[in-house]
Structure formats: C-alpha cells, structure tokens
N, C-alpha and C positions, 0 to 999 in steps of 0.2 A: 344550634343544629342543623338548621336548614342552610345557613351559611355553609357550613362544612360540606354537607352533600351537594350544593351547587359547585364548591371548588373542586371536589372529588370528580364530578360528573363532567366539568369542563376541562379538567386536566386530561381526562381519559380521552375526550374529544380531540383536543389540539396535539396530544402526543401520539406518535405513531412510529411503528417499527417497520423498516423496510428491508427485503433480502435482495440481495443481488441476482439479477437475471442474465446479465451479459457483462463480461469485464475484457479488459485489455489492459496487460501491463507489459511495457517495454522497457529493457534495460539496454544501456548503449556503454560500449567499453572501447577503449583506445590503446593502440599500440603504434610505435613510431612508422610500422609498416602499413598498417590498416586500421581500420574502424569496423564494428560489428555492431548488430543488434540482437537481441533475443527477445521472443513474445510468447507470452502466455496468455490464454484466454479461459484458465480454469481457476481463477480466484473464487473464494467464497467468502460470506460473511454477511453483515448487517449493520443498517444505520438506523439509530433511533434520533427523533427529532421531536423537540417540544416548540411549538409554534408561539405559545404564550411567553415563555422566557428565552426563546431564541437560542437554546442551548441543545446539545445531544451528545451522541456517543457513537464511535464507529469501531468495528472489529472487522479485520480482513486477513484471510489467510491464504496463501498461494503455494502449492507444492512446487519446489525447484525443478522436479523432473518434468514439469510441464512446460517449460521454457523451451523454444525451438528458434535456434538461429539459423537455420538452413544448412547446417554443417555438423554432421553427427558427431565428428571427432572433437570439433570445438565443444559440443552441448556435453560429450562424455568427459572432457577435460574440466568443464565448469563444474559438472558433478563431483569429480574428484577433489579438486581444489576446495569446494565448499562443504567437502566431507556429508553430501545428501544422504547417505546410509545412516549416519548418526544424527544428522539435523535435515529431516526432509521439508520442513516446511519454513516459510517466513511468515511471520505474524505482526500486525500491527493492532495495538489496543490504544484508543485514544482515552486521554485522562480529563481533556477539556476541549470542547468544542465551541467557538464563539461564531454565531452565524449573522452575516450582515445580509444586503439586498441580493448580491449575486456571487457572493463567495463567502467562505467560512475559514476561519483560523484553526488549525487542528494541531494540538499538543497531545502527545503520546510516547509510546515506547514501541521501537521496533526490534524485534527478535530475529537474528539472523545468525546462522552458524553457531548457536548456543550462546550468543552474546547478546545482552539487551542494552539498547542505547536510547537516549531520549530522541525524539524528532519532532520537528515543528514544521508543518506544511500550511500552505495558503491553497485552496480549492475552490474552483469557480463551480457553479450548479446552476441547472436549469429547473427550477421547481415543477414546471409543467411536464415537461418530459422525464423527469426524476434521473437526471443525469449529472454525474459529479466527475470533474477532471482536474488534473494536477501534475506537478512534477517537483521532484527534488534530487538530491543527489547524495550518495554516501561515499565513505571512504573505506574500501577493504580492508586495511590496517585497523580502523575502528572495531571491526567485528573478527579481528584476529584471523582473517583469511589470507592465507599465503598466496603471493600473486604468481601466476605462472609466467614463463618467459618464453620468447622465440628469438632465436639466435642470439641467447645470452643477455637479451634485454626484457625487462619485466613490462607487463601490461601496465596502463597508468593506474593509479590507486583510486581515482575518482570514477565512479560509475552513477551515471544519469539515469534517473528513472521517471518515466511517463504513464500516467494512468487515466483510465476512462472507464467509469462503473455506471451501470444502468440498473435501477431498483425498480421493485414493483411493491 
C-alpha cells in the first residue's frame, strides 16, 4: 500500500498540464506568380507532460478566421475555399508523444475542413522557457480543399506550416 501511495504521489509531481499563453502559427502558400503567408496568434490548447515516463499529450485548436495574410481579399478567399463557416477551426490531437532531450516526436490527428488525417511532427522545445517550435506541411487535396486559382493556374497543393507555442 505504501508503494502505491508513493507512486501515485510521485506521478502527480512529475506530471503537469500546461496551457498556451502565446502562439504563432504561420502557413505559407505558393502560386507561380507569388508566395504568401498567413499568421494566427490565436491558438488555444494544452500540453500534458510526464517527466517520469517522458511521454505526454497535445491538443491545439486555431480558428481559421484568425489567420491574417495582410491582404483582406486573400483572407476572405481562404475562408471561402476552406468553408470556414462550416468548419471554423483546425484541431490537432496527439495520440503519442515521445520526448527526447530537446525535441519530441508527436503523432496524432489533424482535423481540417471536416477531414481528419494522421500527422507526425518533430518539435523542438525549451523546457526552461516552456517554448515548443516546429514545422510540417499538408496537402490541401488530402483535406478535400478545392484550390483557388489565379489567371487559371491553381495554387500549389502543398502548404507549409510553422508553429511556436509558449506555455505556462
């Protein structure tokens, strides 16, 4: 019984849940005539980390309407093609997090445009300052998003995503 109590108390001490206090998610798109980025600082979510087992979980949500590309017509177009009225948020939920010294392998599911796809990301982190950074890319076609076109040429299918989260 004493051993069980010790394990339960120790598990409570080394396991912690942190909430996002600051976020930046940047998406980058390309077209033969130009490239652009859109930035959101409105992600919400949490990370749970157990130092003992070096595992954890992550959940992140970001409203599509929060992305700003510095061109309102492009932002409106993005919201139209992603059908943001029907699918207002992008959600990532981890299923497995493996933590190393300064990086973590994160596997989970990304839900965008009503479609859920597996996603694997390697993120770097600064334990002292509680900052997590990383990048990955998606294909719009994997999420059944129709690609807009300019002068009859569609934008690239690949969208690069960079993220930085600070936790408390």
